[in-house]
Structure formats: C-alpha cells, structure tokens
N, C-alpha and C positions, 0 to 999 in steps of 0.2 A: 682195592686194585682197579685200575681203569679198564674200561671197555675197549678191547682191540679195535672195534669198529669206529671208534672216535679218532683213530689215527688217520690223518689225511693222506698219509703215504700208502695206506692199505686200500685196494679197490673194494667198493661195497659188494656184498654177495649177490650173485645173479638170482633173479626170481623167475622160476619156471611156471608158465601157465599155458593152457591150450591156446593155439592161434586163433580159433574161432571166438573164444571168449575175449581175448585181448583185443582183436579187431572190432568185435561187437561193442565192447564197452567204450572204446575210443570213438567209434562211429556214432554211438548214441550220444555221447557227450558233445560231439560236433553238431549233430542234428538238433539237439535241444538249444544249443547256443545259437544256431541259425534261426530257429523258430522264435525264440523269445527275444533275442537282442538284434535282430536284423530285418527279418521278412515280414512277420505278421504285426499288425497294429493292435494297439490296446483298445478294448471296447469303450473304455472310459473316456479318453481324450482323443481317440482316433489317430494317434501319432505312433511312428516308429521311433526307436531311440535316437536316431540321427536327427530327425526332425525336431524332436523334443529338445535335444541339446543345442541345436542351432538357435531355436527360439529363446532358450534360457541364456545362452551366451550372449545374444543380442540385447536381451533385457539387462544383463550385467553391464554392457557397455553403454546402457542408458540410451538406446536407439528408439526412443518413443515416436509414435506417428506424427507428433507436432515438433519433433526435434530435428537435429541435423542428420544427414547421411554420413556413413562411414564406408571406407573401401572395403569391397568384399573380400579382398585378400586378408585384411585385418580380422574380419569376422571368421573366415574359414581357418585362419591360423589360430585364433583363440579357441575355436571349437576343437580343433585338432590337439592343441597343446594342453587344453584344461579337461576336456570331457570325452572326446571321441578319438582315440589313438589310431586313426586309419588315414588313408591318403586324402590330401587336401583337395584333389580333383573330384573324388567321390562326394566330398562334403560340399563343394561348390555346386556340383551338379545337382544335388538334393536341394540346396538353398535356392538355386536358379529356378527349379521347377516350382517352388512355393511362390515365386513371383510372376509366373506365367499366367495370365488371365485367361488363356485359352486351354490350359491344362487343369487349373484349380478354380473351382467355382467361387470360393471366397479366399482370395490370396492372402497369405500370412506374412509375406515379405513385400515391401514396397521398393521396387528396384528403380534405379536411375542408371540409364545406359542401355546397352544392347544386351538383352536377356533372352534372345532367340525369338523366333516368330513361328507362325503356323505352317510356313513353308518347310519346316524342318531344319532351318539354319541354327547352328549351335550358338550359345551365348559367347559374348567376348570374353577375353581372359579376365580373371579375377581383379587384376591390377587396373583394369580399365572401367570397372563397374562400381557402383555404390549401392547401398541398401540401408533400410531401416524397417522397423516393425509396422504393421497395419492395425487398425482398430480391432479387427477379427482376432489377431494374434494376442493383443492385449486382453481381450475378453477371455481367451484361453488361460491366461496366467493371472487373472484377477484373484487375489487372495493368497498369493505365494508367500508373502511376508507375515501372514496371519496363521501360520501353521495349518494351512488347509490340507496339505498332503505331507507324506513321509519324505524325508531326504536320505540319500545314501551317499557314501564316499565315492569320489570318482576313482579313475583306474589306478592312481598312484597314491590315493589316500590324502592328498594335500587339500582338496576342496570337497564340497558336497554338491550334489545335484538332485533335482526332484525325480522321484520314481514315476510320477504321473502328474499331469497338470490339472488344475482345478476344473477348467472347461466349463464355461457358462453356457455353451451350445453343444449339440451332439455333432462334433466335428467329424466323427467316423463316417457318418452318412452324409453330412453337409459337403465335405470335400472328397469323400471317397478314398480308396486306397488300393494298392495293387502290390503284389510281392510273391516270389516263389521261394519256398522254404525246402526242406528236405522231406520229400514224401507228401507235401501239402503246399497249397497255394491260396492266395486270396485275390479277389478282384470285386471291388465295390464301386459302383458308379456314384457321381455327386447327386445331391438332392437339394431341395429348396429349404432354406432355414425356417421360413414362416410356416411352411407345411409341417416340418418336423416339430416345431414348437406347438402347433395346434394338437399334433398327435400326442406330444407329451402331456399337454394339459388334459386331454381326454383320458389318457392313462392314469394320471393323478386322480382324477374324478372317479374313473371306473377301472380299478386295478385289474379286474379280471376280464378286460376287453379282449376280443379276439383279433387276430391279424387282419381278418377281412374287414372288421369295423375300422381299424386304423387306416385302411386304404381309402376311407372316406376323406381323410385329411391329407395322407401322403399319396399323391395321385400317381407318382412314378418318379424315375430319375429326372433330374434337371441339369442338363449338360451345359458347361460354359460356352460352348460353340452352337448352342441351340439345336436345330434340327427338329424332325417330327418322329415321334414314336408311334409305330403302326402295330405294336404287339396287342393281341386281343386281351381284354381285362381279365378273362379267366386265367390265361396263361400268367399274367403278371401276379394275380392273386396267389397262384400255386408257387410261383418263384419267391414271393416274400414270405410265404407260409413255411417253405422248406429251407430257404436260404441258398438255394441253387437254382439256376435257370439262365435265361437270356432275354434280351430286349431287341426287337427289330428296329433299327434306327436309320432314318433317311435324311438326306440333305433337303433344304428348303429351296424351292424354286417358284418362279412365276413366268407366264408367257407374256412377252413384250410386243405390242403390235407396232410394226414399222410402216404400215400404210400399204395400200395397193395389194392387200392379201399377203404381204410378206410378214413374217414374225421371226422371233428368236426366243430362246429359253434363257432365262438369267438365273443362275444358282447363287443364292445370297448366304446360305449356310451349309456347311459340310458336316458329316458325322464327326463325333468326338474322337480325338486322337488319330485322325486321318490327316497326313501331311498334304497340303494343297498341291505342292510341286509334283509329288509322286502321283496324285490323282490325276492331274493334268497330263503327265507323261503317259499314264495308262490309257486314258481316253484317246490321246493322240496315236498311240499304238494301235488301238481298235479301229481307228479311222484308217490307218495306213495299211493294216492287214485286211481291211474291208470286212471285218467282223460285224460292224455296225454301219452298213452302207447307207442308212437313212440319215447319218450324221455327216455333214460336210466339213465342218471345222470347229475348233474350239480356241477361244481367246481368253486371256486373263486380263481383265481390267480392274483388278483389285487395287485399292489403296490401303487405307486403314480398315476398311470393310471388304468383305469378300464379294467379288462380282465376276463370275465366270460366264462367258457367253457361249452358248451352244447353237450353231447354225445348222438348220436342217438342210438336206440336199434338195429338197423340193417343198414348196409351200402346200402341197397336197399331203404332206406327211402329217399323221396325227400326233400331236404332242405327247399324249398319254403312252402310245405305242413306243415312241422314241424313248421316253423315260423309263419304261418297263425294260427296254433292252439294256439301258444303262444300269439299272438296278441289278440286273442279272450278271452283268459282265464286269463291273468295277465297284469301287468302295463308296459310291453314292448311296448304297445301302449296305448295311452290315449288321451283325448280330453281336451286340455287346453283352458278354456273359457276366453273371453275378455269382459270386462264390463268397458268402459272408463268413469266412473262416477267420476268427479273431481270437484274441486272448481276453477271455471274459473277466478274469480277475488279475490280469497281468502275468499270469503263469500258465493257464490251462487253454490250449487251443480248442475251439469248438465252433461248428457251423451253426450259426444262430439264425433265428427268424427275425423279422422286423420288430416284433414285440420284445424279444429277448435282448436285442441290441439297445432299444429304448429304454427297457427296464434296467440294464446295466448302467446307463447313463444317469437315470434318475436316482438309482441307489448311490451312485457315486456323488451326485449333487447333495444328497442328504447327508452323507458322511462328511462332505466339505462344509456344509452348513453347521453341523454339530461341532466340528473341530474349530471352525472360525468363531463360533459362538463361545465355546470354552476359552479360546485364546482372548476373545474380547472380555470375557468375564474376569479373567486373570488380570488383564490390564486395568480393568475398572477397580478391582479390588486393591491393586497396587496404588492407583491414583487416589482412591478414597482414603487409604492409609496416610498418604502424603497430605492430602487436604485436611484431614483431621488433625494432623500435626501442625500444619499452618494455622488452622483456626485456633488451636490451643495457644500457639505462640502469640497471635493477635490479642487473645483474651488476657494474656499475661506478658504483654510486650515489655513493660518496664523491667520485670525480673529476667526476662530473656536477654535483654540488652545488657543488664548488669552482669549476668554471668559471662556473656561473650567478651565484655570489656575487660573484666578484672580477673577471671578465673584462668589459671594457666593451662588447664585442660577442659575447654568449654564443652566438648562433646560428651565426656564422661560426666561432667557436672549436670548437663542438661538431661542426660539419661537417669541420673540418680535422683534428680528433684522429683518430689511428689506434687504434681500439678493439680491433683484433686483437692488438695488442702487449700490452695490459693485460687481455686477455680471460681471465676466471677460469673454468677448466675444473672440471667436476663431480668431486667427490670421493666421492659416494655415488650410489646408484641413484635415490633420491628427487629429487635436484637435476636441474634441467633443463640440457641441453647445447644451446646455440644456435649455429649457424654464424654467424660475423661477416658483416654486411651488406656487400655489394660487396667492395671492397679494404680492409676494415677501417674504412670511413667510413660515417657516417649520411647518408641522403638528406634532402632538403629537407623532404619530407612528414614523415619520422621526427623531424626536429629540431623542426619546428613542434608536433608532437604532444607531445613531451617538454616543450617550453617551456609549453605550455598545460595540462599535467597538474597537478592539484590536489595540494597537499601531503598531504592525508589519503589519497591514493591510495599513498603510500609505505609501505605495510604489507606485511608478509610474506603475509597472506591475499590481498592484491590481486595479488601476484606469482604465487601459485599459481593464481588465477583466470585470469590472462593466459596461463599455460601450458596450462591446460585448454582455454580458448577456442581457442588456437592449434592444439591437437590436433583439436578438433572441426571447425574451419574447413578444415584440411588434409584430413581425411577427407571432407568435403562437397565439396571442390574435386575430389578424385579422382573421386567419384561423378558430378559434373557433366560432367567430361571424358569419362568412359565413356558418359554419356548422349548427348553431342554426337557421338560417334563411332559409336554403334550405333543404327541405325534401329529395330530391334526393341525396344530399351529405350524409344525415344521413343514408339512406339505403345503400349506397356504403361503408360507414364506417363499418356498421353492417355486410355487406357481407365479407369485409376483415377480420373482427374478426372471423366470422364462417369459413372462409378458414383456418385461423391460427389454430383454434380448430380441424378442420379436419386433418391438417397436424400433430398435436400433438397426437391425439387419433385415427387417421384413420388406414387403413390397413397396412401402413408402420411402425406403431409403434408396440411394444411388446404386443401381445394379441388383437391387433385391427382388425385382419382379421376375416371375417364371419366364425362362427363355425357351425351354423345349415344350413344344406343343404335342398334341395327340390327334391322331386321325385313324381312319380305317384303311387298311391296306387295299381292300377291294380285291376282286378277282384279277390276279395277274395272268392274263391269257398267254398261252404259248404262242410266241411270235412265229408265224410260219417262215420257213427258210427261204421261201421266195421273196419275202419282204426284206430279208437281210442280205441277199446276194443278187447281184445282177444276173439275169438268166441268159446264158449264152450256150450255143452248141459246142460240144467238144467230143473227141474220140479218145477213149481211154485205152491205153496200150500197156500190157504187162508182160514181161519176158518170162522165160522158163526159170531164170535165176532169181526173179522177184524184183526186177527194176520196172518201176511204174512211172508213167507220165501222162499228161492230158494235153492232146494236140487240138488246136483251135479249129473249129468247124467240124462237120461230119465228113470225113475223107472216106473214100472207098475201102471197104474192109479187106479187099484182096490186094491193096496196094503194097508194094514192097517197101519195107522200113529198115533202117539201119539199127543194129544191135552191137553190143560189145563182142569182142572176139570170144568164141566159144559159147555164145549165147544165142538164143533164137526166140521167136515169138510164141506166146501161149494164149493170151487173152487179148482180144481186141473187139470193142463194141462202142456204139454211139451212146452218148449221154448228154446231160446238161449240167451247168455249174451248180444248179440247185439240188442235184441228186445226191444221195449218200450210197456208198458202196458197202456191201458186206463181204468180208473175207473169211472163209472157213478154213482153219488150219488142221493138219493131221493130228494135232493134240486135242482136238475136240472143242477148241474155243473159237467163238466168232468175234471178229474185230470190225469196227466201223470206221470208215474213211469218208471224208467230205470231199467231193469232186473239186469244189472251189479251192481246197488246200493242196491239191496235187500239183507237182512241179510242172512247168511248161514243156512243150514238145520240141524245143530247139535242140536240146542235147539228148542224152540217153535216159534222162529221168533220174530217180533216186531209188535207192533200196527201200522197199516197202518195210523192212524191219527197222528203219530209223523212224518210221512214223507210228508203228504199233509195236508192242512187245511180244513179237512172234519169235519163239526160240529158234536157235540156229538148227537144231535137230528136227524141227517140224516143217513140213512141206505145206505149200498151198494147195488145198483141195478144191476150192471153188472161189471165184470172184464174180459178183454180179450186182446189178443196181437194186437197191432196197425197195420193195413194194409193201407197204404196211397191210395191204389186203390179201397177201398171198401166204401160202403154208409151204413148208419145206419138209422133205423127207430126208433125214440124216441116218447114216448106217456106218458101222465099223467094219474092219476087215474080218472080225470074228463072225459076222453075220447078224449082229444085233442092231436094232434101229427103232425109230419111232417118228411121229409127225409133230412138228412144232410150228407155231405161227411166227411170222417174221418180226413182229413187234417185240415178241419175247426174247429174240436173240440179239436185238440192236443193243450195243454197248456204248457207254458214255465215257469210258476212260480208255487210255492206251493199253491197259492190261487186258481188255476184252472181257468176254463173258463165257464162262464154262457152261456148255450145254450138253455135249455128249461125253460121257464118262468113259475113259479108256485106260487100261493098265497094261503094264509090262510090254510085250511085243505087239499087242493089239493097237491099231491106229484107226483114226477116222478116215473112211475111204470114200464115201459118196455124200454129196448134198445136191438134191434136185427139188425143183419146184413140183408141188402136187398138182397134176392135171388128169382128170379122168376118175374111174372107179375101181381099178384093179392095180395090183403091184406085181411086177415081174422081177425076179431076182435070179441071178446066174452065178454059180460058184466056179472056182478054179478047176473043178472036175467037169466043167461044161454041162452040168445038169441045171435045167431051168425049172422054176417053180412059179406058178401064178396063182395068186389068191385075192380075194376081195380087199379092198382098201379099208373097209369098216373093221376088219380084224386087227388093224394096227392102231394102237392107242395114241392119242394126242397128249404130249407131255411138254413141260417147260424145260426140264433138265432130267438127265438120269442115263442109265446104261441102255435102256430100251428092252425090247423083247426079241425073241429068236425069230429071224425071218426065214431061214433055211437051215436044215441039219446037214452036217458034213461029217464023214468018217475021218477024212484027213484034208488038209488045205483050208482055205477059207473062202470068203465071198469075193467075187470079181467086180460085179456091178448090179445095180438096182434102179428101177425106173417105175413110173406110173403111167398108165394109159387108159383109154376107153375100150372096154372089151368088144363093144359092137363095132368099132372101127378097126380092130385088129392090132397086133404088135408089129412094130416097124423097127428096121435097123438098116445100116448101110453096109453093102458088100465091099470086098476089096477094090472093086472098080469104082466106087463112089456112088453107085445106084442105090436108091432106096427100095427095099423089098419089104412087103407087108404079109404077115401070116395072119389069116382070119379064123382058121379052124384051130382053136387052141384047147379043145376038150382034153387032149392028151396030157397037157401040162397043168391043168387046173387041179387044185388041191387045197388042203388046209395049210394055214400058216405053220412053219417049223417043220414041214415035210422035207423029204430028200429031193423030190422032183424027178424029171426024166431028162434024157439027153437032148441037147439043143436041136432045133430044127435044122434040116439040111440047108446049108448056105449061110449059116450063122457065122459071124466074123471069128477068126482064130484068136483075136485078142480078147475075146469074151466081153465085148463092150457093146451096149445098145446104140450108142452114138459116137 
C-alpha cells in the first residue's frame, strides 16, 4: 500500500517547533554561511571565496600575465555563471579592488582602463575595462593542476572549483583583508612579502620561536600608499601577540623653502584607505570655519603622484605646530585597527597571533608539497611503465612490427606475447638491459602506447632518448620517495621555495621595497587656543529663554538690546574669541562652549540648546567664562553641594559632563566661584548658616554633602566670602549692605541656622 504522503495532491503535515529554536537554528545557519563563505578570509591563502573564484575563473580563461586582456564583463559573467551565483556588480567591485594598487599591496589583477583612483572615484563600467592576472596571482595558483589542493563541486554541480589555492606566499598578511560577518569582523593591514618570507624562514628553522622574535623580521604593516607609522614598538608587539590592536599612521610631508623666509608644506603620501578628495574637503572646511587659523590655503597639485600644498597664514608659524593641529583634526593621522580573525582551517574562525597565521601558511605549504610530490610520483610511475613498454618494443622491434602488420587483433596479441622468451640481452656496456615487464607480458597501458607510437619514432636516436629519460625519471622517483619519508627534507624544500618567492617579489623586484616607514610620534603638545583663533573682543549676550550671541567689541553692559517677543536679557559680559564658556544646567551637567563658535550679534542669536544637548526640561543655572585656575561651589535645591575645580567640569562633547548628581524633584540650584574662607547658605525658610569652607569637600563628581538642614522647603542660595570682610548683599534699592558681626550665624555644616539679618533681601538671594 502506498504512503499517502507521497500523493502530490495532499499537503505535507505541518511541523510544530518553538519559535525561539526555529529562529535560532535558521539564524545560526545564516551566520555560519556569512562567516565561512563571505566575510572571513582563509588563513592559508588569505582569500575570501569571491576573490578565489575570480582568480580561478581568470585562470580558466587563460588570462596569464604575458597574455592578452579580456573584457571585465566577460570575467565577471563567467565568475557569476560558473562559480559565484551573486550579483555581477559585487563581483566586478571585488575584482576591481584587486587591481587597485592604492588598495592592494601586491595587486592580483592587472587592469587596463579606469579602475578608480585614490580620490574615491568609482571604476568605469565593466564593459569598458579589461583585465588579466598578475605574477602574484599566478604564484597563488601554482600547482593547481598537480593535485595540490582539494576541489569541490560548484553551486550547480556542473563544474569544480578549488577549496583553497596553493599560495606560494602568505597572501593573508601580504595583501591584508577586511570584512564584517555576523558577530565578528576582520581587519588585517598589508605587509611586505620579503619581511614575511624572512619570518617564515626563521619559523622553519626555529619552530618554537616567539611572536616578539618574529618582529625582528616583520617590522610592521607596509601600506601600498606609504605613510609613516608612529606606533610605539611595545604597542605593536602586543598587537601582533594578541591579534588585536591598532597602528597610528600618518601621511608623509616635507617643508619646501620658497625663499625670502617663505615656505610651504608638501604632503606626498596620505594614510591608507583615505580618499584624497575627502581629505582636501575636510581641510578646506577647517580653514573656512577657522578651526585651524594657522593654515591659509590648501591646493591639490597631484598628477600620478600625490602632491598636496599647505600654505601657512604667516611665515612665523612653526611647521610642527601646524601639522600637529592637522593630525588632531583630520585624517592626515588615523588609527588603523588590526583584528586577525581568520578561518584557520577553512572552517573555524579564530583570532590569531602573527606566529599562528604564519604557522598556518607553512603547514599549508607542507601539505601542498606532499600532495604535489605524490602527484608527480604517480606521473613518473605511469611514464616509467610506458617507457619500459617502448624499450621492450625496441628490443623486439621485428616481432612487434610483424604482429601489428599481420594480426587481426594486434593489441590482444601484443598483450599475450611472452616477451621475456624473446628478450634480447645486452652484449655491450652501451646497450640498455631492461627487466621484462610483469611475467614477460605487456600491460594495457604499454600496449596502447606502442600502438599509438609514430613510425618516425622507430629510430636508434629515439631509443637512446628513451633510455636516458628512463634513467632520469628513476633518479627523480628515488628523490621524491626520500622527500616523502624525511620531514627535514620537506622543510628544506619549502624553505627553498620561499627563498625563490622572496627573490621574485622582494625588495629587488619592481615595487617590492618597503613603502611605509617608521618614526616616533614625539610629544604632541596641546596647541593653545590662542594660536588657533584670532583674538578679538566680544560681548556675550544670553537671554532668559536661552538665545545666545557674541557681539563684536566690548559694548556697555547696561546698553539696551533687542530680544525676541516675550524674552529678556539674563547674562551679558565681556569676553574674547579665545575664551571658552561653561554652562551649568539644572540637570547637574556642565557644557562647554567656544566663544569663537557663537553666532554673531546682528540678529537675535541662536538657541544654546542647538549647540549643546541641554534637555528642554532643564534650565540654565549659570553661564560664565572658563578659568582653569578657579574652583566652583555647586549645590542642589535639596541643600547638598561640594567644591569642584573648573578643569574637572570642562566637557569635550555636546552631551556635556555630569558633575552634580540630582534625582527626582531635586535640581541643581547654584554654581558660584569660590572666593574667601567661609560659606554662607540661606534656605527657603530665610534661615542663614555660615560655616568654614574647609568643611566642604572637593570632589570631581557626586551628590555632595549636606550644607544646611531643613524641616521643610529647600535651599535658596549659597555663596562664599571672607569672614574678616563680612557678608554682603544688595537691598531692594540696589545698595550694597555688609554685615560684619556674624557670630550669631556661625555654626557647623549641616546645621539649621538662624533667621536672616535685618534688611536681607526678600528673594533670599545674596546677589
């Protein structure tokens, strides 16, 4: 009886499983596919599948380095149709990158046409460009026809493709790699082949060598665009030891003398993977916004080589100061990260050290050597079998000819014949003595070879050539057998191959010399703001609603100014464009503003909330000029506070810096500069408490300590003063009154205090 599930008209039964497991299994399958087949390179040949398939497809098209070019559209089409069933645009982009000498240290594709440039321009369409392989690509595929690696079926099972390339040099480190998988990523900078070969030779000689020892040979990354690495050697050693870290990379420049004291800076190399056009745009923006006032102009005089001209604003500017400012503000200096996350055996992702990556390459080379040797041994055995048949035929030539001429089935007759019976032995030392094959019978392989032999090969000279070839192959076979049995001979052969690779691609070859140099970064001093901004007097105006502006010059502080409808003035003070402002919000955060970046005074200004991330529910508590030598007293409405130095509250970002911690209904209430030796605090209950300043701790951040105790309500105001000079405040008429006899209000911190002196303002404010 047939199974009802075989009926195509019956729907298959539904399978029930938990959603978490169903999604988890499918996502894991996707993640593994992305990791293994798309994002991470193989440690053995340093290639991702798409790059490997591109090179193999070009090899199948016979696009050798000394051969002709083919259209890139033909190459990407073959790759897509035969091996890589993805978009042709992605394939062409990957191929174009392999041809860009500013992206790849040792290009694997020789491109003809527009393959993009360092400015960031895209390559021309694939129908307009042509390509072929480079010698480096051929070196990666050397031995593919000699069973050096395993092959697997392509995506539709009609063809086969290599699982990995033989790779005669450590391409993973030579050309680097980058990719983002699921939950992991890789980023490996390029290196110099000669240095890598030297490290491999040392590792062959000393298998237990440490990573630090290998750094005597591998000095560091060697970027195709050159540049200068200023990373300390200790940091680089740690990076290569752990497989994670970063390198500080700078562009290369020199100072060009123009005569009469004039000079300019010429940038000849820029950091790796920085687009020159975007770098110039960034520097031009810095000039326009006056963030680097020492720089007057930038020009691009590049042709095939990079030549960027930086003109100083004055001949008195120090070149080092100018370059340090550029290093801080643009990509003339960057940190190139290293994350050596690779597939060590084609399947397992692992973050490897320098030694582990080189070890994986060398083990792969040994495996390739053994496979190629066994393949060669099989070829030799087959050829020796054929040669022995030929020699037997020559020694019995008349009988062979007779069988071929008169026998109806010459193949069967030749195989049945007992050639040992008619075997002609040598009569002189010059003649060759061959042992009879098998039991005096020819094999099928030998018989086919004899029947396919040309008549003109029946010469005495040809017979001598066969004997000579037999001797040479027998000798080579013995050498291969010795190689397969002796591990020491194997490593010696690998070392010879690496030396040959070093000779081909080393410093003596075109483009083989190291391009990236090393230098000490030196002490990059903090460039004073005065050197970056033209110093001019301004008047800072901030309204009650938070609209801020900087008016040119020092205008009278009592001058009437215009504000938006419903708004009025709150802060007005004289400053200079080199000053920085500190803004304290009721959320307890400090924000830093540059006076030079404030809007001009022609209009009403701009909301300060557009310049810093001050929440809408937070009010401005204080706004003043930053003084690095000063200290501040900050306090909340709950009566908690502390002293903090101004450098500790200066923020570097728009989000500001949290200094006074407040929660719930409690808000930051007061921020005053510390002057004097005592603290005076007044609560909403009009009770005043005075205590020594030394009882208040100095902190960088926190809730603070209790200043005054309240049964209900909270704090109104707090200030600092010198006890000997008395406590001052302004009466309702605007007159300053001073109370010198303060013994009644003196006490310990966190006390309740006494009612305020007669004449104290009704708003409970000291100023």
